[in-house]
C-alpha positions in Angstrom: 1.0 -16.0 21.2 -0.2 -13.5 18.7 -0.9 -10.0 19.9 -4.4 -8.8 19.2 -4.4 -5.5 17.3 -7.2 -3.6 19.0 -7.1 -0.6 16.8 -5.2 -0.3 13.5 -5.2 3.4 12.8 -6.1 6.1 15.3 -5.3 9.7 15.7 -1.9 9.1 17.3 -0.9 6.5 14.7 -2.1 8.7 11.9 0.2 11.4 13.1 3.1 9.0 13.3 2.3 7.7 9.8 2.3 11.3 8.5 5.7 12.0 9.8 7.3 8.8 8.7 5.8 8.6 5.2 6.6 12.3 4.6 10.3 11.5 5.4 10.2 8.5 3.1 8.5 10.4 0.3 11.2 13.1 0.4 14.1 10.7 0.4 16.3 10.9 -2.6 17.7 7.4 -3.0 19.6 5.9 -5.9 18.2 7.3 -9.1 18.9 5.7 -12.5 22.5 6.2 -13.3 23.7 7.1 -16.8 20.4 6.4 -18.3 18.4 9.3 -19.9 15.2 7.5 -19.2 12.9 9.4 -16.8 9.6 9.2 -15.1 6.7 10.3 -17.3 3.0 10.7 -16.8 0.5 8.8 -19.0 -2.8 10.5 -19.1 -4.9 8.3 -21.3 -4.2 4.7 -20.2 -7.8 3.4 -20.4 -10.6 2.9 -17.8 -9.8 4.8 -14.6 -12.6 4.2 -12.1 -10.4 5.3 -9.2 -9.5 8.6 -10.9 -5.9 8.1 -10.0 -2.8 9.1 -12.0 -0.3 6.9 -13.8 3.4 7.5 -13.9 5.7 5.2 -15.9 9.4 4.4 -16.0 10.6 2.7 -19.1 14.4 2.1 -19.1 16.4 2.8 -22.3 17.3 -0.9 -22.5 13.7 -2.1 -22.1 13.5 -5.8 -22.9 11.7 -6.9 -26.0 9.2 -8.7 -23.8 9.5 -6.8 -20.5 8.1 -7.7 -17.1 5.9 -5.2 -15.4 6.2 -4.0 -11.8 3.6 -1.8 -10.1 5.3 0.1 -7.3 3.0 2.0 -4.8 3.7 4.7 -2.3 2.3 5.1 1.2 -0.3 7.5 2.5 0.8 11.2 2.3 3.3 10.0 -0.3 3.8 10.7 -4.0 4.6 8.5 -7.0 7.6 10.8 -7.7 8.9 10.3 -4.2 8.6 6.5 -4.4 10.4 6.6 -7.7 13.2 8.7 -6.2 13.4 7.0 -2.8 13.4 3.3 -3.9 15.7 1.2 -6.0 13.1 -0.2 -8.4 13.9 2.2 -11.3 17.7 1.5 -11.1 16.9 -2.2 -11.0 14.7 -1.7 -14.1 17.7 -0.1 -15.8 19.7 -3.2 -15.0 17.1 -5.9 -16.0 14.9 -4.2 -18.6 11.5 -4.3 -16.9 8.9 -1.5 -16.8 7.8 0.2 -13.6 4.3 1.7 -13.1 4.1 4.2 -10.2 0.4 4.9 -9.5 -0.5 8.1 -7.7 -3.2 7.6 -5.0 -5.6 10.3 -4.0 -8.0 8.9 -1.3 -8.2 10.3 2.2 -8.5 8.2 5.4 -8.1 9.1 9.1 -6.7 12.5 8.4 -4.2 11.3 5.8 -4.2 12.0 2.1 -3.0 10.2 -1.0 -4.0 6.7 0.3 -4.9 3.8 -1.9 -8.4 2.5 -1.6 -8.4 -0.9 0.2 -11.7 -0.4 2.2 -14.5 0.3 -0.2 -16.8 -2.5 -1.5 -15.6 -1.6 -5.0 -11.9 -2.1 -4.1 -12.4 -5.4 -2.3 -13.8 -7.4 -5.2 -12.7 -8.5 -8.6 -14.1 -6.2 -11.3 -15.4 -3.8 -8.7 -13.6 -0.7 -9.9 -12.0 2.0 -7.7 -8.1 2.0 -7.5 -7.6 -1.7 -8.3 -9.5 -1.3 -11.5 -7.4 1.7 -12.5 -4.2 -0.1 -11.8 -5.2 -3.1 -13.9 -5.9 -0.6 -16.7 -2.4 0.7 -16.3 -1.0 -2.9 -16.6 -3.1 -3.5 -19.7 -1.7 -0.3 -21.2 1.9 -1.4 -20.7 1.1 -4.9 -22.1 -0.4 -3.3 -25.2 2.1 -0.5 -25.8 5.4 -2.0 -24.7 4.8 -5.7 -25.5 4.7 -6.4 -21.7 4.7 -10.0 -20.6 1.3 -10.9 -19.0 3.0 -13.8 -17.3 5.4 -11.5 -15.4 3.2 -8.8 -13.8 4.0 -8.0 -10.1 3.1 -5.6 -7.4 5.0 -4.0 -4.5 4.5 -1.1 -2.1 5.0 0.5 1.3 2.3 0.9 3.9 -0.9 1.9 2.0 0.9 0.6 -1.1 1.6 -2.6 0.7 -2.0 -2.9 1.6 -2.9 -2.4 -2.1 -0.4 -5.0 -3.1 -2.2 -7.6 -1.0 -5.5 -6.2 -2.3 -4.4 -6.7 -5.9 -3.2 -10.2 -5.3 -6.6 -11.2 -3.8 -8.8 -9.4 -6.3 -6.8 -10.0 -9.5 -4.9 -13.3 -9.1 -5.4 -13.7 -12.8 -3.3 -10.6 -13.5 -0.6 -10.5 -10.7 1.8 -13.4 -10.4 3.4 -12.3 -7.2 3.7 -9.4 -4.7 6.0 -8.0 -2.1 4.3 -5.9 0.5 6.5 -3.8 2.8 5.0 -2.9 6.1 1.4 -3.9 5.2 -1.6 -5.7 6.5 -3.6 -8.7 5.1 -6.2 -8.3 2.4 -9.5 -7.3 3.9 -8.1 -5.9 7.1 -9.4 -2.4 6.5 -12.7 -3.7 5.1 -15.8 -4.7 7.0 -14.0 -7.9 8.4 -11.6 -5.7 10.3 -8.1 -6.4 11.5 -8.7 -8.4 14.6 -7.0 -11.7 15.2 -8.3 -14.4 12.8 -7.5 -18.0 12.0 -5.6 -18.8 8.9 -8.8 -20.2 7.5 -10.7 -17.0 8.1 -8.0 -14.9 6.5 -7.8 -17.3 3.6 -11.5 -17.3 3.0 -11.5 -13.5 2.8 -8.9 -13.6 0.0 -10.7 -16.3 -1.8 -14.0 -14.5 -1.6 -12.4 -11.5 -3.4 -12.9 -13.4 -6.6 -15.6 -16.0 -6.2 -15.3 -18.9 -8.5 -11.7 -18.3 -9.4 -9.8 -21.6 -9.7 -6.6 -20.5 -11.4 -3.1 -20.1 -10.1 -2.5 -18.0 -7.0 0.2 -15.3 -6.7 3.3 -15.9 -4.6 3.9 -13.5 -1.7 7.0 -12.0 -0.1 6.0 -10.0 2.9 8.3 -7.6 4.9 7.9 -6.0 8.3 10.0 -4.3 11.0 9.8 -5.4 14.6 9.6 -1.8 15.8 6.9 -0.6 13.5 4.7 1.7 15.7 2.2 2.4 13.0 1.2 -1.0 11.6 1.9 -3.6 14.3 4.6 -6.2 13.6 1.9 -8.9 14.3 0.4 -8.1 10.9 3.3 -10.0 9.3 2.1 -13.2 10.8 -1.5 -12.4 9.7 -0.2 -12.0 6.1 1.6 -15.3 6.4 -1.5 -17.0 7.8 -3.6 -15.6 4.9 -1.5 -16.6 2.0 -0.3 -19.9 3.3 -3.9 -20.8 3.7 -4.8 -19.6 0.2 -2.0 -21.8 -1.1 -3.0 -24.7 1.1 0.5 -25.0 2.6 1.7 -25.4 6.2 2.0 -22.3 8.5 5.2 -23.9 9.7 8.2 -22.6 7.8 10.0 -25.1 5.5 13.2 -23.2 6.2 14.5 -20.2 8.1 17.7 -18.3 7.4 19.4 -14.9 7.8 20.1 -13.3 4.3 21.7 -10.3 6.0 22.4 -9.2 9.6 19.2 -8.4 11.4 17.0 -10.1 8.8 15.2 -13.3 9.3 13.6 -15.0 6.3 11.0 -17.7 6.6 10.0 -19.8 3.6 6.8 -21.7 3.5 5.8 -24.6 1.3 8.2 -24.8 -1.7 8.7 -21.0 -1.6 5.2 -19.8 -2.5 5.3 -17.5 0.6 8.2 -15.8 2.2 8.3 -13.6 5.3 11.1 -11.2 6.2 11.4 -9.9 9.8 13.7 -6.9 10.0 15.0 -6.5 13.5 14.7 -3.0 15.0 13.2 -1.5 11.8 10.3 0.9 12.1 7.6 2.0 9.6 10.2 3.0 6.9 10.7 0.0 4.5 12.1 -0.8 2.0 15.6 0.0 3.0 18.4 0.1 0.5 19.3 -3.3 -0.7 15.9 -4.9 -0.1 14.5 -4.2 -3.6 16.8 -6.7 -5.3 15.4 -9.5 -3.1 11.9 -8.7 -4.3 13.1 -8.5 -7.9 14.7 -11.9 -7.6 11.6 -13.4 -5.9 9.6 -12.2 -8.9 12.1 -13.5 -11.4 12.5 -10.0 -13.0 16.3 -10.5 -12.9 15.9 -13.1 -15.7 14.7 -12.6 -19.3 11.2 -13.6 -20.3 10.5 -17.1 -21.5 6.9 -16.2 -22.6 6.0 -16.4 -26.4 6.6 -13.0 -28.0 3.7 -10.9 -29.1 3.6 -8.2 -31.8 4.2 -4.8 -30.1 2.1 -1.8 -30.9 3.2 1.7 -31.5 4.0 3.6 -28.3 2.0 6.8 -28.0 3.3 10.1 -26.8 3.3 10.6 -23.1 3.8 13.6 -21.0 7.5 14.7 -20.8 9.7 14.6 -17.7 7.8 14.9 -14.5 8.4 17.8 -12.2 6.2 17.6 -9.1 4.0 20.6 -9.0 3.5 20.4 -5.2 5.8 19.5 -2.4 4.9 16.1 -0.8 3.1 16.5 2.6 
């Protein structure tokens, strides 16, 4: 029986999130190996209603028609920390896709650098705020690097995971799939709240983010640790309920397996939705070795099959990023 989450973020949880995300932000994980490519800031990427910053990683061996991954940090985090502490840049070196690392700047419950997933603007298609800015970043990469519009994906941790689900709901015409790590369903922090809902209710929330949209829906691969003390593990099932309902597929897994020790993977429908339970993990995903599962789910480990487009000249971007402040 699903546990009811009475209060998502309170003073105690905010303090826990601060400590955990600070540690994650300062992790120095695998950085790109021999490549001279580095993280750069793009300052004029187009419309920026959320007034957030864009950091970009383009590998030296970027594909002629690269896929695009938006990778988002958690509250109190930094784009540079997520670049250093996750494997997405090294995977981009391997497979030739481009990674966008947005830098959030909103405050919530005593935390800073959160992505907006609660305002009316952020919760609807074309509303603006952070989702509008991120879509501008995607458009920039498509235009400047011949990015493949059929291979645009989102991933993130905590607040970045929430924004991942938000982007999938508000811009299903842009994002083809997403992998939220330790997140909550779309709409959870909005007026509808995070209380227990039926799959139909969760699904209606996501559908109403873009009224009248009848096109393809994004696939979802959600991850959560069983010992997450900040965002309750029950949120994983709420995400499953939401996206299986959006897809119109059964909430009963079509298959269940164990890709690695301590991991349980459930697949729904014909693979449109996947859920990873990480036994004993807290609010600190993704762990090393998880990124490749998301990349394979997206199909970014394979070359593009989309028709080629004529690339435009790449403008100058700000040189190598050196964080001017220490992540809090």
